[in-house]
C-alpha positions as CSV (number, residue, x, y, z in Angstrom):
1,M,70.7,0.2,14.0
2,A,73.7,1.6,15.6
3,E,73.6,1.7,19.4
4,L,73.7,5.0,21.3
5,T,76.8,5.5,23.4
6,K,77.3,8.0,26.2
7,I,80.4,10.1,25.3
8,A,80.2,12.9,27.9
9,D,78.4,13.3,31.2
10,Y,78.7,16.5,33.2
11,G,75.3,16.1,34.7
12,D,73.8,18.8,32.4
13,L,70.7,20.3,34.0
14,C,69.5,21.2,30.6
15,G,71.9,20.2,27.8
16,E,70.9,21.9,24.5
17,C,71.8,23.1,21.1
18,P,74.6,20.8,19.9
19,V,76.6,22.5,17.0
20,W,79.2,20.7,14.9
21,D,82.4,22.6,14.1
22,A,83.8,21.0,10.9
23,E,86.9,23.2,10.9
24,G,87.8,22.4,14.5
25,A,86.5,18.8,14.3
26,A,84.5,19.3,17.5
27,L,81.0,19.4,18.8
28,Y,79.9,22.3,21.1
29,W,76.8,22.3,23.2
30,T,75.4,24.2,26.2
31,D,73.9,23.5,29.6
32,C,71.6,26.5,29.6
33,T,70.4,25.9,33.2
34,G,73.7,24.9,34.6
35,L,75.4,27.8,32.8
36,K,78.1,25.7,31.1
37,F,79.4,25.8,27.6
38,L,81.0,22.5,26.5
39,R,83.1,20.9,23.8
40,Y,83.7,17.4,22.6
41,D,87.0,17.0,20.6
42,W,86.5,14.5,17.8
43,R,90.1,13.6,17.4
44,S,91.0,12.9,21.0
45,R,87.4,11.8,21.9
46,K,87.6,14.0,25.0
47,P,85.0,16.4,26.4
48,E,85.7,19.6,28.3
49,I,83.9,22.5,29.9
50,V,84.9,25.6,27.9
51,R,83.3,28.2,30.1
52,Q,81.2,28.3,33.2
53,G,78.8,31.0,34.4
54,L,77.8,32.0,30.9
55,A,74.1,32.0,29.9
56,V,73.7,30.4,26.5
57,N,70.3,29.1,25.4
58,G,71.3,28.8,21.7
59,F,74.2,29.6,19.5
60,R,75.9,29.4,16.1
61,R,79.4,29.8,15.0
62,N,80.1,33.2,13.5
63,R,82.0,33.6,10.3
64,P,84.1,36.6,11.6
65,G,85.1,34.4,14.5
66,G,83.7,33.1,17.8
67,F,80.0,32.6,18.3
68,V,76.6,34.4,18.2
69,I,74.6,33.4,21.2
70,T,71.0,33.8,22.4
71,N,69.8,34.0,26.0
72,N,67.1,35.6,28.1
73,D,68.6,39.0,27.5
74,G,69.0,39.0,23.8
75,V,71.6,38.3,21.0
76,W,75.3,38.5,21.7
77,L,78.6,38.2,20.0
78,W,81.2,36.1,21.9
79,D,84.8,35.5,20.9
80,G,84.9,32.3,22.9
81,Q,87.2,33.8,25.6
82,G,86.3,37.2,26.9
83,E,82.9,38.7,27.8
84,P,80.0,38.7,25.4
85,Q,79.0,41.9,23.5
86,L,75.3,42.7,23.2
87,V,74.0,42.8,19.7
88,T,70.4,43.5,20.5
89,A,67.9,43.1,23.3
90,D,64.9,44.3,21.3
91,A,63.1,43.5,18.1
92,Q,60.7,46.2,17.0
93,G,59.6,46.8,20.6
94,S,59.5,43.1,21.5
95,R,61.9,41.8,24.2
96,C,64.4,39.3,22.9
97,Q,64.0,36.7,25.6
98,L,65.3,34.0,23.3
99,N,65.6,30.2,23.3
100,D,67.0,28.0,20.5
101,C,68.3,29.5,17.3
102,T,69.6,28.8,13.8
103,A,71.4,30.7,11.0
104,D,70.0,31.1,7.5
105,P,72.0,30.8,4.2
106,A,72.9,34.5,4.3
107,G,74.2,34.4,7.9
108,R,71.2,36.0,9.7
109,L,70.3,34.5,13.0
110,I,66.7,33.3,13.6
111,A,65.5,32.6,17.2
112,G,62.2,32.2,19.0
113,S,61.3,34.2,22.1
114,Y,59.4,32.5,24.9
115,F,57.2,33.7,27.7
116,Y,55.4,30.4,28.4
117,N,52.8,30.6,31.2
118,P,50.2,27.9,31.5
119,A,47.8,30.4,32.9
120,E,48.2,32.8,30.0
121,P,45.7,32.0,27.3
122,Y,47.4,34.0,24.6
123,P,50.9,32.8,23.4
124,L,53.3,35.7,23.6
125,G,56.4,34.2,22.0
126,K,57.7,35.5,18.6
127,L,59.9,34.4,15.8
128,I,62.7,36.9,15.6
129,L,65.4,37.5,13.0
130,A,68.7,39.4,13.7
131,D,70.2,40.6,10.4
132,T,73.9,40.6,9.6
133,D,74.2,44.2,10.9
134,G,72.6,43.3,14.2
135,N,69.2,44.9,13.6
136,A,66.4,42.6,14.7
137,R,62.8,42.3,13.5
138,V,59.8,40.1,14.2
139,L,59.0,37.5,11.5
140,D,55.9,35.9,13.2
141,E,54.2,35.7,16.5
142,G,51.8,33.6,18.6
143,F,54.0,30.9,20.2
144,H,53.9,29.2,23.6
145,L,57.4,27.7,24.0
146,S,59.7,28.4,21.1
147,N,62.3,25.7,20.4
148,G,64.2,23.9,17.6
149,L,64.7,25.4,14.2
150,G,66.2,24.1,11.0
151,F,66.2,24.5,7.2
152,S,65.4,22.1,4.4
153,P,68.4,21.2,2.1
154,D,67.5,23.8,-0.4
155,G,67.1,26.5,2.2
156,R,63.6,27.3,1.1
157,T,61.7,25.7,4.0
158,L,62.1,26.7,7.7
159,Y,61.0,24.3,10.4
160,F,60.2,25.7,13.9
161,A,59.0,23.8,17.0
162,D,56.6,25.2,19.6
163,S,57.1,22.6,22.4
164,A,54.1,23.4,24.6
165,A,51.7,23.4,21.6
166,R,53.2,20.1,20.5
167,L,53.6,21.5,17.0
168,I,56.4,21.7,14.4
169,Y,55.6,24.3,11.9
170,A,56.9,24.8,8.3
171,Y,57.3,28.1,6.5
172,D,58.2,29.1,3.0
173,Y,61.5,31.0,3.5
174,E,62.8,33.7,1.2
175,A,66.6,33.9,1.7
176,G,67.1,37.0,-0.2
177,A,64.8,39.1,2.0
178,G,65.0,37.0,5.1
179,S,61.2,36.6,5.3
180,V,58.7,33.9,6.0
181,R,55.2,33.2,4.7
182,N,52.7,30.4,4.5
183,R,53.0,29.1,8.1
184,R,51.5,25.6,8.2
185,I,51.5,22.6,10.6
186,F,54.2,20.1,9.6
187,V,53.7,17.8,12.6
188,Q,51.2,17.7,15.4
189,V,52.7,15.5,18.1
190,P,50.1,13.3,19.8
191,R,49.2,14.0,23.4
192,E,50.6,10.6,24.6
193,E,54.1,11.3,23.2
194,G,56.8,13.8,24.4
195,L,57.2,17.4,23.4
196,P,59.0,18.4,20.2
197,D,62.3,20.1,21.3
198,G,65.5,20.6,19.3
199,L,65.5,19.5,15.7
200,A,67.8,18.9,12.7
201,V,67.3,18.2,9.0
202,D,69.2,15.6,7.2
203,A,70.6,15.5,3.6
204,Q,67.4,13.8,2.3
205,G,65.2,16.5,3.8
206,F,63.9,14.4,6.7
207,V,63.3,16.2,10.0
208,W,64.7,14.8,13.2
209,S,63.0,15.9,16.4
210,A,64.2,15.3,20.0
211,Q,61.2,14.5,22.3
212,W,61.3,16.0,25.7
213,Y,59.4,13.7,28.1
214,G,59.6,11.1,25.2
215,S,62.9,9.3,25.6
216,C,63.5,9.3,21.9
217,V,64.4,11.1,18.7
218,V,61.8,10.9,15.9
219,R,62.6,11.1,12.2
220,Y,59.8,12.5,10.0
221,D,59.7,12.3,6.2
222,P,59.2,15.5,4.2
223,D,55.4,15.0,4.4
224,G,55.5,14.9,8.2
225,K,55.0,11.2,8.6
226,V,57.0,9.2,11.2
227,E,59.8,7.3,9.4
228,R,61.6,5.9,12.5
229,R,61.9,6.4,16.2
230,I,65.3,6.1,18.0
231,P,65.0,5.3,21.8
232,T,67.3,7.1,24.2
233,P,68.0,6.5,27.9
234,A,67.0,10.0,28.9
235,K,63.4,10.9,29.6
236,Q,64.2,14.6,28.8
237,T,65.9,14.2,25.4
238,S,66.4,17.7,24.3
239,S,68.2,18.3,21.0
240,L,70.4,16.7,18.3
241,A,72.9,17.6,15.6
242,F,74.7,15.8,12.8
243,G,78.5,15.9,12.7
244,G,81.7,13.8,12.3
245,P,83.9,13.8,9.2
246,D,81.0,12.6,6.9
247,L,78.1,14.2,8.8
248,T,76.8,10.6,9.4
249,D,77.4,10.8,13.2
250,I,74.5,12.0,15.4
251,F,74.9,13.8,18.7
252,I,72.0,13.9,21.2
253,T,71.8,16.1,24.3
254,S,69.6,15.6,27.4
255,A,68.5,17.3,30.6
256,G,69.0,16.1,34.1
257,Q,66.8,18.5,36.0
258,S,63.1,17.4,35.9
259,E,60.9,20.2,34.5
260,P,57.2,19.2,35.0
261,M,54.7,21.1,32.9
262,P,50.9,20.7,32.4
263,V,51.6,19.5,28.8
264,M,53.3,16.4,30.0
265,P,51.9,13.2,28.5
266,P,49.3,11.3,30.6
267,G,51.0,9.1,33.2
268,Y,54.4,10.7,32.9
269,D,56.4,10.4,36.1
270,A,58.2,13.7,36.8
271,A,59.5,12.6,40.2
272,S,61.6,9.5,39.4
273,G,63.6,7.8,36.7
274,Y,66.6,8.9,34.7
275,F,65.8,12.3,33.2
276,G,69.1,12.9,31.5
277,G,72.3,15.0,31.7
278,A,74.6,13.1,29.3
279,L,75.6,13.6,25.7
280,Y,75.0,10.6,23.4
281,H,76.4,9.6,20.1
282,A,75.7,7.1,17.3
283,N,76.7,6.6,13.7
284,L,73.6,5.8,11.7
285,G,75.2,5.8,8.3
286,M,72.7,8.4,7.2
287,P,74.2,11.8,6.1
288,G,73.0,15.0,7.8
289,R,73.6,18.5,6.7
290,A,76.1,21.1,7.8
291,Q,74.5,23.9,9.8
292,Y,74.7,27.4,8.4
293,M,77.1,29.7,10.1
294,A,76.0,33.2,11.3
295,N,77.7,36.2,9.8
296,I,76.9,39.0,12.2
297,A,79.0,42.1,13.0
298,I,77.8,45.1,14.9
299,R,77.9,48.3,12.8
300,R,77.6,51.4,14.8
């Protein structure tokens, strides 16, 4: 198996949401805690900080140009240079305090809201969809710590991770209507492993999940069985994406600021060791899939 290589290290407090830009031959990612938006140029093999001081929890490239981003205050359009423009802060009366996101085949943005509180018995997070006109609605609810999202190769199955519940769900997805049904458990991650964080789906329909606290990325077959486990140097391995000219390169983010939670695996040491902060790369010779682009424009 190809060895992981560190290709950028800005000491990301919480590196997340790597997104491959095929047109620009670059990988973008965010440090959502350190408020950095970053880029790795494939041709020059050089990383750079694109913007500091901008809160980005998740994002996708937007077909009209720039990016659609999610953060604690909602969904935003950003041209990549100026100040973001708010699309929506509310979905049918629910606050859009949003974490990770993905785009569907029609260019809608899907994101999970999160209000994780270990003392709160009822999970308050929701699965929210922002349509191409910017209007947002709730698709589902009852989540603790919303995280990675991704689609099967045919676009008919949506995967969605609830980190604190140690679950990856699968839904039947209707692209024409932008609706979900038949929520079911795809993977229940064992208590002794890390938490399922960001995810990606490859060309064969296998689901790759970064394990926060787990120092690894796990590849699950379409039935939810572990097919392989790729060790990483970082205890807080946070997300991943496929990229490169043939989509056979894999990029893995990590987080350097220790974030202890009651759902840590037994015996996990949250006080010492290497938690993360670097961006890693490997070519596994296994093709991934291009991520859908958003297609959102505000219509007043």
